[in-house]
C-alpha positions as a Python dict, from the first residue, in 0.01 Angstrom:
ca = {
    (1, 'X'): (0, 0, 0),
    (2, 'X'): (-282, -120, -215),
    (3, 'X'): (-146, 53, -513),
    (4, 'X'): (194, -113, -495),
    (5, 'X'): (24, -450, -473),
    (6, 'X'): (-183, -379, -779),
    (7, 'X'): (139, -274, -961),
    (8, 'X'): (341, -597, -849),
    (9, 'X'): (38, -811, -936),
    (10, 'X'): (31, -657, -1298),
    (11, 'X'): (394, -688, -1359),
    (12, 'X'): (411, -1061, -1255),
    (13, 'X'): (88, -1139, -1459),
    (14, 'X'): (-105, -1250, -1118),
    (15, 'X'): (-489, -1253, -1154),
    (16, 'X'): (-481, -1176, -1519),
    (17, 'X'): (-350, -1509, -1655),
    (18, 'X'): (-3, -1648, -1623),
    (19, 'X'): (238, -1613, -1898),
    (20, 'X'): (315, -1984, -1862),
    (21, 'X'): (-23, -2046, -2019),
    (22, 'X'): (32, -1847, -2346),
    (23, 'X'): (100, -2062, -2633),
    (24, 'X'): (47, -1849, -2934),
    (25, 'X'): (54, -1481, -3038),
    (26, 'X'): (-323, -1442, -2997),
    (27, 'X'): (-315, -1536, -2666),
    (28, 'X'): (-36, -1284, -2601),
    (29, 'X'): (-218, -1010, -2742),
    (30, 'X'): (-499, -1073, -2522),
    (31, 'X'): (-274, -1077, -2224),
    (32, 'X'): (-115, -751, -2336),
    (33, 'X'): (-447, -600, -2368),
    (34, 'X'): (-545, -693, -1998),
    (35, 'X'): (-216, -548, -1863),
    (36, 'X'): (-264, -245, -2050),
    (37, 'X'): (-635, -211, -1918),
    (38, 'X'): (-519, -284, -1586),
    (39, 'X'): (-219, -16, -1600),
    (40, 'X'): (-474, 242, -1720),
    (41, 'X'): (-717, 186, -1448),
    (42, 'X'): (-408, 207, -1218),
    (43, 'X'): (-313, 531, -1348),
    (44, 'X'): (-670, 652, -1361),
    (45, 'X'): (-906, 485, -1595),
    (46, 'X'): (-1277, 491, -1669),
    (47, 'X'): (-1379, 540, -1287),
    (48, 'X'): (-1118, 817, -1220),
    (49, 'X'): (-1195, 982, -1545),
    (50, 'X'): (-1553, 1031, -1447),
    (51, 'X'): (-1477, 1143, -1082),
    (52, 'X'): (-1179, 1352, -1138),
    (53, 'X'): (-1174, 1463, -1513),
    (54, 'X'): (-905, 1399, -1775),
    (55, 'X'): (-557, 1468, -1658),
    (56, 'X'): (-189, 1407, -1752),
    (57, 'X'): (-208, 1059, -1589),
    (58, 'X'): (-513, 920, -1760),
    (59, 'X'): (-517, 1134, -2109),
    (60, 'X'): (-298, 844, -2278),
    (61, 'X'): (-557, 593, -2193),
    (62, 'X'): (-837, 768, -2376),
    (63, 'X'): (-584, 859, -2665),
    (64, 'X'): (-499, 492, -2695),
    (65, 'X'): (-840, 442, -2871),
    (66, 'X'): (-795, 762, -3093),
    (67, 'X'): (-476, 724, -3223),
    (68, 'X'): (-355, 350, -3185),
    (69, 'X'): (-18, 249, -3327),
    (70, 'X'): (-185, 33, -3599),
    (71, 'X'): (-539, 110, -3716),
    (72, 'X'): (-742, -181, -3749),
    (73, 'X'): (-877, -250, -4099),
    (74, 'X'): (-1254, -361, -4125),
    (75, 'X'): (-1310, -528, -4476),
    (76, 'X'): (-1628, -552, -4687),
    (77, 'X'): (-1691, -670, -5022),
    (78, 'X'): (-1881, -372, -5158),
    (79, 'X'): (-2097, -571, -5408),
    (80, 'X'): (-2235, -777, -5136),
    (81, 'X'): (-2357, -492, -4926),
    (82, 'X'): (-2700, -427, -4921),
    (83, 'X'): (-2858, -74, -4951),
    (84, 'X'): (-2939, 99, -4628),
    (85, 'X'): (-2658, -121, -4446),
    (86, 'X'): (-2558, 3, -4124),
    (87, 'X'): (-2199, -40, -4018),
    (88, 'X'): (-2052, 28, -3670),
    (89, 'X'): (-1692, 123, -3633),
    (90, 'X'): (-1474, 174, -3328),
    (91, 'X'): (-1241, 491, -3307),
    (92, 'X'): (-932, 274, -3384),
    (93, 'X'): (-1104, 119, -3703),
    (94, 'X'): (-1118, 225, -4074),
    (95, 'X'): (-1322, 77, -4354),
    (96, 'X'): (-1183, -93, -4643),
    (97, 'X'): (-1403, -186, -4928),
    (98, 'X'): (-1312, -439, -5206),
    (99, 'X'): (-1441, -474, -5551),
    (100, 'X'): (-1529, -115, -5614),
    (101, 'X'): (-1505, -126, -5990),
    (102, 'X'): (-1890, -63, -6035),
    (103, 'X'): (-1868, 283, -5834),
    (104, 'X'): (-1896, 587, -6036),
    (105, 'X'): (-1925, 852, -5775),
    (106, 'X'): (-1990, 889, -5412),
    (107, 'X'): (-2123, 1159, -5198),
    (108, 'X'): (-2171, 1246, -4812),
    (109, 'X'): (-2526, 1294, -4795),
    (110, 'X'): (-2546, 1329, -4402),
    (111, 'X'): (-2319, 1367, -4097),
    (112, 'X'): (-2366, 1427, -3727),
    (113, 'X'): (-2121, 1721, -3725),
    (114, 'X'): (-2068, 1956, -4008),
    (115, 'X'): (-1695, 1989, -3943),
    (116, 'X'): (-1638, 1590, -3972),
    (117, 'X'): (-1429, 1487, -4234),
    (118, 'X'): (-1412, 1164, -4433),
    (119, 'X'): (-1084, 1067, -4611),
    (120, 'X'): (-1094, 836, -4904),
    (121, 'X'): (-807, 659, -5056),
    (122, 'X'): (-842, 450, -5364),
    (123, 'X'): (-588, 175, -5451),
    (124, 'X'): (-673, -51, -5742),
    (125, 'X'): (-1013, -221, -5666),
    (126, 'X'): (-992, -102, -5299),
    (127, 'X'): (-1131, 190, -5146),
    (128, 'X'): (-1040, 299, -4794),
    (129, 'X'): (-1243, 528, -4568),
    (130, 'X'): (-1125, 720, -4245),
    (131, 'X'): (-1361, 918, -4057),
    (132, 'X'): (-1216, 1213, -3846),
    (133, 'X'): (-1472, 1217, -3539),
    (134, 'X'): (-1733, 1020, -3377),
    (135, 'X'): (-2084, 1035, -3524),
    (136, 'X'): (-2293, 902, -3818),
    (137, 'X'): (-2212, 942, -4160),
    (138, 'X'): (-2457, 850, -4443),
    (139, 'X'): (-2275, 794, -4785),
    (140, 'X'): (-2454, 759, -5118),
    (141, 'X'): (-2266, 548, -5363),
    (142, 'X'): (-2367, 561, -5743),
    (143, 'X'): (-2305, 272, -5953),
    (144, 'X'): (-2234, 269, -6317),
    (145, 'X'): (-2580, 128, -6388),
    (146, 'X'): (-2707, 425, -6205),
    (147, 'X'): (-2822, 227, -5896),
    (148, 'X'): (-2768, 413, -5558),
    (149, 'X'): (-2653, 233, -5260),
    (150, 'X'): (-2666, 431, -4930),
    (151, 'X'): (-2463, 316, -4639),
    (152, 'X'): (-2456, 448, -4291),
    (153, 'X'): (-2130, 439, -4080),
    (154, 'X'): (-2163, 492, -3719),
    (155, 'X'): (-1828, 583, -3534),
    (156, 'X'): (-1823, 538, -3174),
    (157, 'X'): (-1611, 518, -2886),
    (158, 'X'): (-1617, 303, -2547),
    (159, 'X'): (-1569, 663, -2351),
    (160, 'X'): (-1719, 994, -2402),
    (161, 'X'): (-1510, 1286, -2239),
    (162, 'X'): (-1683, 1581, -2084),
    (163, 'X'): (-1647, 1898, -2319),
    (164, 'X'): (-1577, 2130, -2008),
    (165, 'X'): (-1279, 1890, -1906),
    (166, 'X'): (-1091, 1923, -2231),
    (167, 'X'): (-1172, 2308, -2280),
    (168, 'X'): (-1028, 2376, -1916),
    (169, 'X'): (-720, 2161, -1995),
    (170, 'X'): (-657, 2349, -2324),
    (171, 'X'): (-688, 2681, -2143),
    (172, 'X'): (-449, 2575, -1847),
    (173, 'X'): (-194, 2395, -2075),
    (174, 'X'): (-161, 2718, -2276),
    (175, 'X'): (-104, 2936, -1964),
    (176, 'X'): (148, 2667, -1841),
    (177, 'X'): (312, 2653, -2181),
    (178, 'X'): (259, 2270, -2188),
    (179, 'X'): (251, 2207, -2571),
    (180, 'X'): (216, 1838, -2547),
    (181, 'X'): (-84, 1813, -2318),
    (182, 'X'): (-229, 2100, -2520),
    (183, 'X'): (-203, 1897, -2829),
    (184, 'X'): (-349, 1582, -2691),
    (185, 'X'): (-646, 1774, -2551),
    (186, 'X'): (-699, 1954, -2875),
    (187, 'X'): (-702, 1604, -3055),
    (188, 'X'): (-972, 1481, -2809),
    (189, 'X'): (-1194, 1817, -2882),
    (190, 'X'): (-1176, 1743, -3271),
    (191, 'X'): (-1255, 1394, -3217),
    (192, 'X'): (-1537, 1413, -2990),
    (193, 'X'): (-1681, 1768, -3031),
    (194, 'X'): (-1556, 1866, -3405),
    (195, 'X'): (-1813, 2162, -3411),
    (196, 'X'): (-1693, 2319, -3107),
    (197, 'X'): (-1620, 2687, -3145),
    (198, 'X'): (-1318, 2645, -2897),
    (199, 'X'): (-1131, 2450, -3168),
    (200, 'X'): (-1026, 2772, -3365),
    (201, 'X'): (-902, 2918, -3033),
    (202, 'X'): (-732, 2600, -2933),
    (203, 'X'): (-550, 2568, -3283),
    (204, 'X'): (-405, 2956, -3225),
    (205, 'X'): (-294, 2832, -2892),
    (206, 'X'): (-116, 2523, -3021),
    (207, 'X'): (21, 2704, -3304),
    (208, 'X'): (203, 2966, -3078),
    (209, 'X'): (344, 2701, -2814),
    (210, 'X'): (451, 2438, -3090),
    (211, 'X'): (635, 2714, -3291),
    (212, 'X'): (816, 2823, -2970),
    (213, 'X'): (905, 2455, -2883),
    (214, 'X'): (1019, 2407, -3275),
    (215, 'X'): (769, 2129, -3318),
    (216, 'X'): (747, 2200, -3692),
    (217, 'X'): (553, 1899, -3799),
    (218, 'X'): (268, 2020, -3561),
    (219, 'X'): (311, 2387, -3679),
    (220, 'X'): (286, 2266, -4044),
    (221, 'X'): (-28, 2067, -4001),
    (222, 'X'): (-202, 2362, -3749),
    (223, 'X'): (-129, 2637, -3981),
    (224, 'X'): (-243, 2454, -4290),
    (225, 'X'): (-584, 2401, -4131),
    (226, 'X'): (-611, 2758, -4011),
    (227, 'X'): (-549, 2914, -4340),
    (228, 'X'): (-752, 2655, -4522),
    (229, 'X'): (-1052, 2631, -4304),
    (230, 'X'): (-1104, 2975, -4097),
    (231, 'X'): (-1200, 3292, -4214),
    (232, 'X'): (-904, 3526, -4108),
    (233, 'X'): (-826, 3886, -4173),
    (234, 'X'): (-551, 3963, -4444),
    (235, 'X'): (-315, 4053, -4161),
    (236, 'X'): (-341, 3752, -3963),
    (237, 'X'): (-370, 3516, -4274),
    (238, 'X'): (-41, 3650, -4396),
    (239, 'X'): (115, 3597, -4051),
    (240, 'X'): (-1, 3243, -4058),
    (241, 'X'): (118, 3169, -4414),
    (242, 'X'): (474, 3304, -4301),
    (243, 'X'): (481, 3053, -4013),
    (244, 'X'): (345, 2768, -4252),
    (245, 'X'): (621, 2847, -4511),
    (246, 'X'): (900, 2860, -4239),
    (247, 'X'): (803, 2522, -4082),
    (248, 'X'): (816, 2354, -4453),
    (249, 'X'): (1160, 2495, -4486),
    (250, 'X'): (1277, 2380, -4143),
    (251, 'X'): (1134, 2047, -4235),
    (252, 'X'): (1304, 2028, -4564),
    (253, 'X'): (971, 1984, -4734),
    (254, 'X'): (1108, 2165, -5055),
    (255, 'X'): (840, 2037, -5294),
    (256, 'X'): (544, 2149, -5080),
    (257, 'X'): (711, 2480, -4993),
    (258, 'X'): (763, 2552, -5375),
    (259, 'X'): (401, 2421, -5451),
    (260, 'X'): (229, 2641, -5203),
    (261, 'X'): (435, 2952, -5305),
    (262, 'X'): (330, 2879, -5679),
    (263, 'X'): (-5, 2870, -5587),
    (264, 'X'): (5, 3194, -5366),
    (265, 'X'): (168, 3361, -5646),
    (266, 'X'): (-122, 3286, -5879),
    (267, 'X'): (-370, 3444, -5669),
    (268, 'X'): (-187, 3717, -5503),
    (269, 'X'): (100, 3919, -5677),
    (270, 'X'): (272, 4010, -5363),
    (271, 'X'): (413, 3656, -5347),
    (272, 'X'): (538, 3667, -5687),
    (273, 'X'): (901, 3780, -5607),
    (274, 'X'): (909, 3548, -5310),
    (275, 'X'): (822, 3235, -5521),
    (276, 'X'): (1085, 3354, -5769),
    (277, 'X'): (1359, 3384, -5510),
    (278, 'X'): (1264, 3055, -5363),
    (279, 'X'): (1282, 2895, -5719),
    (280, 'X'): (1617, 3046, -5759),
    (281, 'X'): (1770, 2933, -5432),
    (282, 'X'): (1612, 2554, -5473),
    (283, 'X'): (1681, 2552, -5868),
    (284, 'X'): (1323, 2526, -5962),
    (285, 'X'): (1270, 2553, -6320),
    (286, 'X'): (882, 2540, -6345),
    (287, 'X'): (722, 2696, -6630),
    (288, 'X'): (571, 2966, -6375),
    (289, 'X'): (904, 3043, -6218),
    (290, 'X'): (1085, 3090, -6548),
    (291, 'X'): (796, 3314, -6674),
    (292, 'X'): (833, 3523, -6372),
    (293, 'X'): (1204, 3541, -6418),
    (294, 'X'): (1185, 3663, -6774),
    (295, 'X'): (918, 3923, -6671),
    (296, 'X'): (1135, 4041, -6397),
    (297, 'X'): (1453, 4067, -6590),
    (298, 'X'): (1256, 4348, -6827),
    (299, 'X'): (1167, 4540, -6527),
    (300, 'X'): (1486, 4502, -6300),
    (301, 'X'): (1739, 4274, -6423),
    (302, 'X'): (1990, 4142, -6148),
    (303, 'X'): (2296, 3903, -6177),
    (304, 'X'): (2102, 3641, -5963),
    (305, 'X'): (1808, 3650, -6219),
    (306, 'X'): (2015, 3649, -6537),
    (307, 'X'): (2231, 3380, -6372),
    (308, 'X'): (1919, 3158, -6305),
    (309, 'X'): (1761, 3219, -6654),
    (310, 'X'): (2118, 3119, -6801),
    (311, 'X'): (2124, 2795, -6580),
    (312, 'X'): (1766, 2720, -6700),
    (313, 'X'): (1886, 2728, -7052),
    (314, 'X'): (2226, 2542, -6983),
    (315, 'X'): (2028, 2255, -6819),
    (316, 'X'): (1820, 2223, -7145),
    (317, 'X'): (2132, 2212, -7337),
    (318, 'X'): (2044, 2534, -7498),
    (319, 'X'): (2383, 2669, -7502),
    (320, 'X'): (2328, 2994, -7710),
    (321, 'X'): (2040, 3076, -7483),
    (322, 'X'): (2241, 3025, -7180),
    (323, 'X'): (2546, 3227, -7322),
    (324, 'X'): (2306, 3516, -7403),
    (325, 'X'): (2213, 3549, -7042),
    (326, 'X'): (2534, 3485, -6907),
    (327, 'X'): (2684, 3789, -7110),
    (328, 'X'): (2444, 4032, -6968),
    (329, 'X'): (2638, 4032, -6631),
    (330, 'X'): (2947, 3894, -6757),
    (331, 'X'): (2934, 3559, -6614),
    (332, 'X'): (3260, 3456, -6785),
    (333, 'X'): (3339, 3153, -6580),
    (334, 'X'): (3010, 2970, -6692),
    (335, 'X'): (3068, 3102, -7053),
    (336, 'X'): (3418, 2978, -7052),
    (337, 'X'): (3275, 2617, -6911),
    (338, 'X'): (3032, 2613, -7205),
    (339, 'X'): (3292, 2668, -7468),
    (340, 'X'): (3514, 2391, -7314),
    (341, 'X'): (3227, 2127, -7293),
    (342, 'X'): (3120, 2205, -7654),
    (343, 'X'): (3493, 2210, -7751),
    (344, 'X'): (3429, 2554, -7916),
    (345, 'X'): (3794, 2631, -7904),
    (346, 'X'): (3746, 2956, -8132),
    (347, 'X'): (3514, 3116, -7882),
    (348, 'X'): (3712, 3013, -7592),
    (349, 'X'): (4042, 3155, -7720),
    (350, 'X'): (3851, 3465, -7821),
    (351, 'X'): (3703, 3506, -7445),
    (352, 'X'): (4055, 3470, -7292),
    (353, 'X'): (4177, 3754, -7515),
    (354, 'X'): (3896, 3985, -7416),
    (355, 'X'): (3912, 3954, -7031),
    (356, 'X'): (4158, 4118, -6776),
    (357, 'X'): (4462, 3909, -6627),
    (358, 'X'): (4268, 3866, -6333),
    (359, 'X'): (3963, 3719, -6519),
    (360, 'X'): (4208, 3505, -6725),
    (361, 'X'): (4338, 3337, -6405),
    (362, 'X'): (3979, 3253, -6311),
    (363, 'X'): (3917, 3095, -6642),
    (364, 'X'): (4252, 2899, -6631),
    (365, 'X'): (4126, 2750, -6285),
    (366, 'X'): (3810, 2658, -6447),
    (367, 'X'): (3985, 2486, -6729),
    (368, 'X'): (4205, 2283, -6486),
    (369, 'X'): (3876, 2161, -6285),
    (370, 'X'): (3714, 2087, -6605),
    (371, 'X'): (4016, 1869, -6729),
    (372, 'X'): (4030, 1704, -6369),
    (373, 'X'): (3647, 1613, -6411),
    (374, 'X'): (3694, 1479, -6737),
    (375, 'X'): (3960, 1238, -6548),
    (376, 'X'): (3729, 1175, -6277),
    (377, 'X'): (3469, 1074, -6539),
    (378, 'X'): (3698, 820, -6686),
    (379, 'X'): (3756, 684, -6320),
    (380, 'X'): (3399, 648, -6271),
    (381, 'X'): (3349, 485, -6617),
    (382, 'X'): (3609, 230, -6536),
    (383, 'X'): (3448, 166, -6216),
    (384, 'X'): (3119, 113, -6373),
    (385, 'X'): (3262, -96, -6648),
    (386, 'X'): (3409, -331, -6392),
    (387, 'X'): (3114, -350, -6198),
    (388, 'X'): (2902, -452, -6498),
    (389, 'X'): (3169, -751, -6573),
    (390, 'X'): (3137, -842, -6208),
    (391, 'X'): (3485, -749, -6116),
    (392, 'X'): (3371, -582, -5796),
    (393, 'X'): (3718, -543, -5621),
    (394, 'X'): (3862, -348, -5912),
    (395, 'X'): (3537, -131, -5949),
    (396, 'X'): (3574, -57, -5557),
    (397, 'X'): (3929, 72, -5629),
    (398, 'X'): (3842, 309, -5893),
    (399, 'X'): (3528, 450, -5695),
    (400, 'X'): (3762, 515, -5403),
    (401, 'X'): (4006, 688, -5643),
    (402, 'X'): (3717, 916, -5745),
    (403, 'X'): (3647, 1026, -5409),
    (404, 'X'): (4014, 1143, -5364),
    (405, 'X'): (3933, 1411, -5598),
    (406, 'X'): (3789, 1743, -5531),
    (407, 'X'): (3431, 1686, -5638),
    (408, 'X'): (3083, 1834, -5589),
    (409, 'X'): (2869, 1714, -5300),
    (410, 'X'): (2622, 1561, -5555),
    (411, 'X'): (2878, 1364, -5749),
    (412, 'X'): (3007, 1246, -5432),
    (413, 'X'): (2673, 1122, -5305),
    (414, 'X'): (2626, 931, -5641),
    (415, 'X'): (2958, 767, -5598),
    (416, 'X'): (2887, 649, -5237),
    (417, 'X'): (2549, 527, -5349),
    (418, 'X'): (2736, 293, -5601),
    (419, 'X'): (2970, 179, -5337),
    (420, 'X'): (2719, 83, -5103),
    (421, 'X'): (2549, -104, -5383),
    (422, 'X'): (2884, -262, -5456),
    (423, 'X'): (2945, -360, -5091),
    (424, 'X'): (2581, -491, -5055),
    (425, 'X'): (2654, -728, -5365),
    (426, 'X'): (2978, -834, -5189),
    (427, 'X'): (2757, -926, -4866),
    (428, 'X'): (2981, -671, -4683),
    (429, 'X'): (2713, -517, -4512),
    (430, 'X'): (2883, -315, -4233),
    (431, 'X'): (3086, -165, -4519),
    (432, 'X'): (2776, -102, -4696),
    (433, 'X'): (2588, 86, -4411),
    (434, 'X'): (2917, 289, -4350),
    (435, 'X'): (2883, 416, -4688),
    (436, 'X'): (2511, 432, -4702),
    (437, 'X'): (2545, 698, -4416),
    (438, 'X'): (2765, 925, -4641),
    (439, 'X'): (2486, 957, -4890),
    (440, 'X'): (2311, 1288, -4890),
    (441, 'X'): (1947, 1213, -5015),
    (442, 'X'): (1908, 1613, -5096),
    (443, 'X'): (2153, 1602, -5379),
    (444, 'X'): (2151, 1245, -5475),
    (445, 'X'): (2034, 1184, -5843),
    (446, 'X'): (1670, 1123, -5867),
    (447, 'X'): (1740, 805, -6065),
    (448, 'X'): (1897, 640, -5733),
    (449, 'X'): (1624, 737, -5485),
    (450, 'X'): (1433, 427, -5497),
    (451, 'X'): (1742, 217, -5477),
    (452, 'X'): (1867, 408, -5190),
    (453, 'X'): (1563, 346, -4982),
    (454, 'X'): (1565, -39, -5086),
    (455, 'X'): (1947, -58, -5042),
    (456, 'X'): (1902, 73, -4692),
    (457, 'X'): (1630, -165, -4591),
    (458, 'X'): (1820, -469, -4715),
    (459, 'X'): (2147, -357, -4554),
    (460, 'X'): (1984, -308, -4219),
    (461, 'X'): (1773, -635, -4258),
    (462, 'X'): (2073, -837, -4316),
    (463, 'X'): (2248, -658, -4017),
    (464, 'X'): (1949, -758, -3801),
    (465, 'X'): (1860, -385, -3742),
    (466, 'X'): (1487, -432, -3796),
    (467, 'X'): (1361, -100, -3698),
    (468, 'X'): (1581, 88, -3934),
    (469, 'X'): (1528, -167, -4204),
    (470, 'X'): (1128, -111, -4182),
    (471, 'X'): (1191, 280, -4162),
    (472, 'X'): (1361, 268, -4522),
    (473, 'X'): (1117, 14, -4671),
    (474, 'X'): (812, 262, -4534),
    (475, 'X'): (989, 565, -4713),
    (476, 'X'): (1017, 352, -5037),
    (477, 'X'): (668, 244, -5026),
    (478, 'X'): (545, 625, -4944),
    (479, 'X'): (747, 791, -5214),
    (480, 'X'): (699, 504, -5491),
    (481, 'X'): (392, 298, -5394),
    (482, 'X'): (359, 116, -5714),
    (483, 'X'): (704, -26, -5813),
    (484, 'X'): (855, -358, -5796),
    (485, 'X'): (1114, -214, -5526),
    (486, 'X'): (816, -112, -5296),
    (487, 'X'): (651, -434, -5350),
    (488, 'X'): (962, -621, -5233),
    (489, 'X'): (969, -371, -4950),
    (490, 'X'): (622, -468, -4839),
    (491, 'X'): (714, -834, -4837),
    (492, 'X'): (1014, -763, -4618),
    (493, 'X'): (801, -537, -4354),
    (494, 'X'): (570, -864, -4325),
    (495, 'X'): (903, -1064, -4287),
    (496, 'X'): (1023, -807, -4010),
    (497, 'X'): (668, -830, -3833),
    (498, 'X'): (681, -1225, -3817),
    (499, 'X'): (1057, -1216, -3678),
    (500, 'X'): (932, -962, -3418),
    (501, 'X'): (617, -1191, -3331),
    (502, 'X'): (849, -1491, -3315),
    (503, 'X'): (1103, -1316, -3075),
    (504, 'X'): (802, -1186, -2852),
    (505, 'X'): (660, -1565, -2836),
    (506, 'X'): (1005, -1686, -2754),
    (507, 'X'): (1044, -1428, -2472),
    (508, 'X'): (732, -1524, -2326),
    (509, 'X'): (804, -1900, -2321),
    (510, 'X'): (1119, -1824, -2175),
    (511, 'X'): (972, -1610, -1906),
    (512, 'X'): (707, -1882, -1860),
    (513, 'X'): (978, -2179, -1817),
    (514, 'X'): (1185, -1963, -1579),
}
């Protein structure tokens, strides 16, 4: 009965300040904090944690300090900080120094835990620093004039959990197959006891359960830590590398997948063929991949490799080089396409005379498709011409005609992108949203990437779908941090936050009035 009264009390704001007294967003924040604290205590806060340990009811209360939705930024002017300064930071705070132009280098001189990490990010004249665990960090900054400034950072928490509680929870959650609770306790262990020998075992437990439950983001992070940080025997290391690569494929992290395979192939020859196969599948023409293909073709030429090398020279517009590889395995269709594109009628006619009737039919179909594509290019060219002239309705008609043709997925995505842009400029936001959803970002031309995320952000902003708008702008900023479009994206994210704040204030005011 007592708990029910407390719960009702919290819901209606009694004893913690009436919502009727709330006049601004700052007070709203204070009220919300009190509510969260009361609810946390209701579900098992400080007192219950010490008496009954960390459990599924109260663990989120502790994690709220470790992984808050928005990390608080503590700003300092580096030039004004004296040598020997001690800066105290809560778990949910990160430091940002301004005016760092005089810093030549920095070094972590001392830290409480050897496995604690310092993450540094420099942007312009600012330097942000994030610390992975509780404890003290002494960092030495050497300035251009060779003066050394040492600063001590003390990262502390309002609550210190017991090591035994966390270790028991990790063991029990693994036995129960509860990967979510295991992940949370592992985070506590890494934050409060970064030198614990139980972390390695916890990581292996978490890797197994997260992979089983297809939580590939976590699998990717854990396997990366295990491979990079711990000494593993060759068999175990190869097993985890395989798990890591599979997670990257599942997450469509192609760039990271190929980059990691390339590094592996450099240090261990047994990964060379895997890297080459992946490069062929993903059309990756890095110098290392092409070199491997050229070496492999001398050892054991296969149609897959000869076609890859032919495609490599084709995209460089080295048509003679491309034909020399296509000719090895009689890739007549691609040879015919080059002769058509280069208007080499003599070689095209000669090729048709040298092939079988069945191959002639295939070449004929290629010619038909090529001529259709030329017509399509004319349609698209006309649409783009009308769009430049501001004749948007006519441009729309020609883009739609282009989509009626049998075209590749990448070309189709490019046309949908242009239609989306066109509808956005016509203020037809619902039609713009509809076409935006047809764009496949995986095959979209790179030149449209920034525009795709910015357009999405603006379309959803105008449709008042602010969560989707923010997500598109955040992706834009992450991929293209220093562009005009990303700067505009930052402005719109601030506008969205302001709109949300105003909405919350109105809801609180309405609640107060009612």
